[in-house]
N, C-alpha and C positions, 0 to 999 in steps of 0.2 A: 841255497836259501829256501827258508819257509820248510821246511822237513820235521820239525819239532823236534831237533835232536838237541839234547840235552849235555852231548860231550863235543870235543872235533874229534874226528875221525883220526886213526895215527896211522891209517895207510896211504894219509896223502904223501903224495911223489916231494922228494923233496928240492924239485928242481921249480914247483911252482911259483908264480910271482905273481898271481892276485888270488884271495879268497875273499869269496862275499857268500857268512856266515850268517848275515841277515836273516829276522825273525825266525830264530831260533829260540832255543830256551837253557840258557847257561848263567843261571844265579850268582855264581862265582869264580873268579879267575885267580888260580894261582899259578904257581910257577911251571907248574907239569901238565898243565890244561893245553898246552903246545907241543906239539913233537918239533925238533929241531928244522928250519925253516929258513937256512941263511939267502936261500933267494927271494925270498917272500917282499913285495915292496908295496903291495897295498893289500889291508885286512879291512873287511865290512863289517863290523859287528852291533849293526844299526836294530833295536827294539830285540833285543834277546834276554830280557828281563836281568838284566845283570844289575845286582845291588852290591857287591864285593869286589873290589878289586888289589890283591896282595903285592907285596912288594915284590920287584922282579916278575911280576905276572907277565911280560912280555920279553923276559931274558931271549926265551929262545929263536925269537922272530925280531932280532935287535936290528936286524937291517932295513925296518921297516923304512917307506917313504910317508906313504899314506895310513893312518889312524882315524875310523869312523865309529864314533860309540853313539850315534843318536838315538835317543829316545829311550833310555836305560835310566831304570830308576835308581842310581847310583846313588847310596848314602853313606860308603867308605870308599876312598881312594889311599892306598897306601901310602906313605909320606914319601919314598922314593920309586913310586910303581910307573912311573914315566921315563925315569931317568937311565934306561938302559939304550933308549931308542936316539942313539946320538944324530943319526942319519935325517929323522924325521923333517918333513918339510910343512906337511899339511895333517892338523891336528882337530878333529870334528867333534863337539862336545855341545850340539844341539840338544835342547831339551832334558835335562841330564840332572835336574836341581839341584845346578850349580849358584852358590851365594855369591861367591868371590873371584877374581882373578889371581889372587895369590895361591898359584899351584907350586906345588916342587917339581920343577922342568927344568931348573939351572942347566942341564947337560945338553939342552934343547936348542944349541949353538947358531943350528942349519934352519929352524923353524921358519916358515916364511908364512903359513896362515892360519889364523884360529879364529876359527868357526864356535862361537858360543853364545849364539842365538837363543830366543825363548826357552833363557834361567829364570833367575832370579838375582841375577846381579844388581847391586847398587852403588856401583861407582866403574869409572872408566880408568882407576889406578892400575897401571902394571908391576909390576914386581921392579925391584931396580936392578937384576942382574938382566934383563930384558934390554939392558940399553946395549948390551954386547952383540945382542941380534943383528948382525947388520944386512941380512937378507930377510929380514922382517915384512911384510909388505902387505898384510891385510890382520884387520881387527874387525871379526864381525858381531856385534851387541845386540842386535835387533829385538827388539820386541822382550827385554830387559825391565828390569823396577828401577833404571836408574833415571834419580830425580833431580837430582845436585851434583854440578861440576866445577869443584873448585879449580886455583890455580897450581894447588899443589900435586893434584890428581894427575896431570898433565905434563910432568916433569919428564916424564921417559918418555912418551910421545913428542917432547924436543929432542932425544937425543936419539933417534933410532932411525932417521933418516927423511929425504923428500920423496922417497917412491911409494907410503903406507897410504892405505885404504881404510878408513875409516867408518862403519856403518852404526849407526846411531836409531834409525828409523823405528817407529813404534815404540817408542817410550816415554812415562810421564814427566817432560821435563818440564822444571816448575824454576828452576834458577839455574843461571850460568854466570859463576862470579865476571864481571868485568876483566879482561886480560888473560882471561884464562886458555885463550888460542893465540893469545900471541908471541910472535916467531914461532909458532909451529907450521910444518911446512908438510901437505897431504898431497898425494896423487889425487884422492877421491873424498870426499866426504857427502854421506850421506843422514839427510834428517829430515824423511820424509815423517810428515803424522808425528812427529815429535815432541810436541807438548801439548799441553792439559789445557792451554787456553790460549785465547788470541795476544791476550796482556803477557801472559807468559812466553810468547813466540816472540811478540815485537820487542820484549828486552830482552830476551834470551840471542835472538840475532844480533841485536846492539852489541853486546857483550863479546861476540867474535871478532872484535876491531882487530886488527894487528897478523890474524889469517890469510897465512899462506895456501892456495888452494888449487890444484890445476882444475879441476871437475867439481862441482859442488851441483849437489841433487838434495830439492828444496819443493815444498809444497804438501800436496795432500794423497792419500790412496782412495780410490772411487768407494769403501764403503766408514772411512771415518766423517761423519759426522758431530764430530765432537764441540766444533765452534765454525763459527763463521767471522770472516774479517770484519773488521767494522771500520774502517777507516781506510784512506785512498793512497797512503803516502809509505807502508809499512816497510814497500820497496827500498826505501832511502837509506834502510841499513846498510845495502850491498857496499855502497861507497865506499864505506872503511875497509873491505874483505877485497883480497886482490885474488883473483879469479880467473881463467882463461875460459873454462867453459860453463854455463849454467844449464839444467837441465830443471824445469820449472813445471810441476802437475799441479794443475789447481781446478777446482769444480765451484768458481765461485761466479759472481754477476758481473755485465762489460765491464764498470769504472775500474776493477780492479790489474788493470792490465796495462797500468799507466805509467808505470816508471821504470821502463826501459834503460832511462836515461843512466842509473845505476851499473847497467851492462854495456855501456859504450864502449870499454876498451875488450870485451869478452869476444874469441874467436868465434866460439860457437855458442849459437843460442835455442835450447831446443823449450819450446812451451807447448804440454799435453794437457787436453781436455778442459778447457778457460774457456767460459761463455764471453767472448770476444766479440761485439759487434763490428766494430772497425780496431785499427791498429794506429797509433801515432807514429807521426813523423821522425826518427831518432837518426843523428848522424853518429852512426858504430865507426870506430875508426879503426878495428881491423879484423872486422868479422870474415870469416871465409865461410860458415854454416850455420844457417836460420831452417829450424822447423817448426812448422805451426800445425800444431794434428789435433781434431775432436776441437776446434775451437769455436765453432758454430759463426763465424765469420759472415757479416753481412755483405761484404762486398771483398776483392780480391785486396791486397795495398799495394798494385802497381805503383800509384802516385808514391807514396810513403817511403816506399823500398827501393826506389830509382834513384841512379846516382850513387850507389854503393858502390865505388871503383876496386873494393877489396873480395868481394861476396862472390863464391864460386859455387856454392851448394844452398838451393835453395827448397823445400819439400813444404808442400801447403797442401793435405788431404783430409779427406772426413770431414770434410765441413758439408752446410745442407745449402744448395742454392746459391753462392755469391754471386753477385753480379759482376761483371767486369767492368768498370766505366770506365778504366784505364790502362794501358799497357806497362810493361816492366822496360825502361829504356836506361840508357847509358850504365849498364854494368858490365863492363870491358871483360872479366877476370869470370864470368859467371860460367860455368862448363853445364853443369849439373840442372835440373828445374824436375820437378814432380809435382801434377798439378792434379793428381787423377781421386779416385772417389768424391768428387766434387759436386757431381749434379751439373755441372756448367753446361749454357749453351752459350757458345762462343758463333757471333755471325760472322767475322774477320778474324781468319787465322792464316800463320802464324807469325808473319812478317809484323804485323801491327801489334798481337799480343809481345814481342820479342823485337825489341827494333835497339841498337846499339848492344846487342848483344853478339859479338863475330865470332868467340868461342864455345860456343852453347855447343854440346856434344850429344848428350844426355836430354830427351823430353818425351816426358811422361804424360799424356793427356786420357788415358783409358777411364774405363768406369766411371765415366762424365754423360750427359745427357744429350748435347748434339754439339758437333762442330763441323763448320762451312769452310771447306777449303776452295782455292780460286787460284788458276793462274799468279804465278810471281807468288804464293803463300807462302815458300820457303826464301825469297829475296835478304840476303844479309845473312842465313844462316847456314854457308856452305860448310861449315865443319862439323854437322850434325853428324852422327857415328849410330845412334839406336833412336828409334821412333816407336812409342807405342798407343796405339790408338783403341786397343782392344774392348768390346763392349761400350763404346760410346758408339752413335751412328756418326759418322762422318759424308756428309755429302757432296757431291761433285767428284769424290777421286774414281768412279766407275768412267766417268767420259772423259775426264779431262786428263791430261799428262801433269800432274802438280811439282811432282818429284822429281822434273828432268833434270834438275841444279844440282842434286846432291849425291855430287860422284863419290863422297866418301862414305855413305851410309851403309853399314855392315846387318843391320838388324831392322825387319819392320814389321808390328803386328797391328792388321786392321781385322781380326778376327771378331767374327760376330757384330761388324758395324754396318748392318742393313745396306750392303754395297751390293750393286747390283753392276758387274762389267760389261761392258759394251765396247769399250776400244781398248785396241790390239796394245796399244802403245803407254797403256797406264806406267809402266813400269820401265818406260824409256831414260835410260839416263842412269840407274841405277849400277853402275858397273861395278862397284865394290860390294854390293850386297852379298852376306852369306846365311841369313838367314831369313823367311817368307814365310809368314804365317796369317792366310786369309780364311781361315774356317768360319763357316756359319754363315758366306756369304753365298751370291749367286752367279753366272755366267749366263750373257744371250748370246743364244745359237751355237756359232764354231768358235766365240772370242778365246777359248781356252787354248785353240790350238796355236795360237800364234803371243798369248799373252805372256810366255815367259821366255821369248826366243832371245833376248840380251843377255840374260839372268846367267851370265857366264860360270861365273865362280858362284855362283850357289851350291852351298852344303846340306841345308835342312828346309824342306818344304813342306806346307801343314797348309792340305785343302779338304780336311777331315769336314764331313756333313755341309757339302755342299749343295747336293742334291742331282750330283752329278749319275749319269746313267750310263754317259761310253767316255771313253778317254783315248784320245790317237795317241801312236806312238809316237808321232812329230811334235804333239805339244812337250817332250823333253829333249828334245834331238840337241839341244844347245847344252845340256844341262850335267857336263862331262866331268862337274865335281860333286855331284849330289850324291849325300852319305845318307839321307834320311828322307824316306818321300812318305807321309801321313793321307789316305787314303780314307779312314775310316767312316763310317755311319753313310756314305755314300747309296747309287743305287745300283752300282758295277756290277756285272756277270760274266765280263773276262777281266784277265790283267794282261793279253798280249802286250801291249805296251811295252813291260816288263823286259822285254827280250831285247831292246833298241839295245845297240851296241855301243852308245856314248854313257848308259849306267851301269857301264862297270863298275864303280867305284861304290857302289851303290850297300850298306851294310845294313839299314834297317827298313824294312819294308812292311807298314800298317795297313791290313784291307778288312780287319777285321769289321764285321753289322754292318755287310754288303749282301748283294744277291747271287753269292757263288755259289754256283754247284758244284763244276769241276774245272779240272784244269787239266789240258791237254799234254801229252806225252812231249810233245814238240816244245813245248812252251815253258815244262820241268826242266826239260834238259838245257834251256837256253837264257836258266836265270842268273842274275849275275855271282860271278863266282866268289864275291866276299861278301855275300851275304848269310849275315849272322843271327837275325832276328827278323822272323817272319808271324805275320799276325793275321791269322784266317780265321779267327775264332767267329764263332755266333752268325756263320752264315747257314745254308740249307743247305746241307751237303747233300749230295745223290750217294746212296750206300749199296746203289744196285751192281748188279755183274759184270755190267757193261763199263763200268769205273774202276775194276779191280786193280790196273796200273796206279793209278791215281790214290787210291787207298791204301796202299803197300807205297807209298812215296812218303805217304802221311805219316805210316808206323814207321817209317825208315828212316826220319828225316826229323825227329822228336826232339833233339838238340838244337835246334833252329826255329823250331815252331814256340810261341809265344802263346800261354794257355791252352796247349794244347786238349785240357780235361775239357776245354768248353767246344772243339769241334767234333758236332753230333751231327748225327745222320738225318735228312729230312723228314726220310721213310719211316723213322721209329716217332715216337712221342717224346719230346724232350724230356717230361718227367720221367719217365723212365732214365733217362739218363745212358742211355746207348752211346758211347762214343764212335766216333769213327776210328780210330784208334784200336778200340776193342773187336772189330768187325771181325778181322781173323782169327778170333781166340776161340 
């Protein structure tokens, strides 16, 4: 790739399966340009300044399944230049100056993807012979010059099948003939930023009546400022389109989200980037997934979304301090809720936030402002398996046993949550916990010695950046299943605790950025035998003559040491780059 080559090297092994020849200079493709490469499957000729492609140019690589010609200023396609590629499944002709889809490729009957974005194509009309391409599943026409779509342009689309994706984003659509997509079945239609004006968009969307599509992607890209929506009922046009999933990308004012009513039969609704002050109450009939992302919500729509008995997944993220007036209730199938990155403040969590949600398994409240947990916080939420509060200030966790009824919880993250652990029973009852992340918090007195005692199936423990000066071996005495222990960024001077017999399953140990100067021989000899990743970097290692055995161990165990190049001797200036492993050189 990118070697300024002007020809394909003749010495390429005949067994090669992938050849990336992009960013070279090969202006003319004739039959002899490629050696015989019978096993070649993927050929990338992106931006090679290709202008002329002769007939049978690909004859010697005729078993290709993927051909990429992106960014070549092609002025001539030989009439049969592609027809030797009987096994081709993916053809990429992005930004090659194409003016039409009427390519001579009737032998490409196995073709599945045709990517022809960023060209000058003016019609979606496919060649009639493509009606027999039964595996054809993707036509990417983004950023072309399509302004009109008529009924006779979509004839082939009707016959190809129901598993096709059509991408028309960033085209200057002026007019769609009514009924042009009637009885067309698509897996996905992407029409983001595809109209020149609001009037053209409103009329064009109405003209899509009779379309059946599984996934409809609609709206505007962030950099599209061509027009603003000028009335509040334009989404009513979706009532005449049959779809299962709708992705709605909008950068408009609050009132323009008032037409969920034409989405009531959708199973998945995604709204991204809208300036939504509040949502309306909509009785979705079959919805399973709802996403409200970057919507500037004024309040969490607990009242509006409660009683959705089919909803299984709810994601409301990246809003700005929405108020939580009312919780979410009576949602018996809800399993997954993500309310992260909203700067939410919750005084009562989480049973009041989620009442009547007995199936909830995943709850993410990370990257918020403040969450107050009390005894009984998880009453009724007994099915929880994953709970994430990282980088959210969490109150009361340090001195109350708020998790005691979560016996199925497998993953808990309270990293950087401004917690001071004072109660040794904070994690009492978490009998199924496999992953615990408590990085960036603090421990009072000797509480860490007993805090983890009941976590007998724990496999991953992150206690990094907790300002710990000492860790006793008894702290891990019941962690016989532990495989990863992260103590990075503390103030530890010794790792004697690592010799505890119950840590024999440990495979990864991170103690970088501590205050370790040396490790005694008896500790090195008793390290867990399964240890395969040991990060000792960025510690002030003592390389004096008294530590010869330890330095020799570092030199001989480079295979398990992570970042050995960052294990420096404290007696030498770090700027000199004197590594411990170089001490004996």
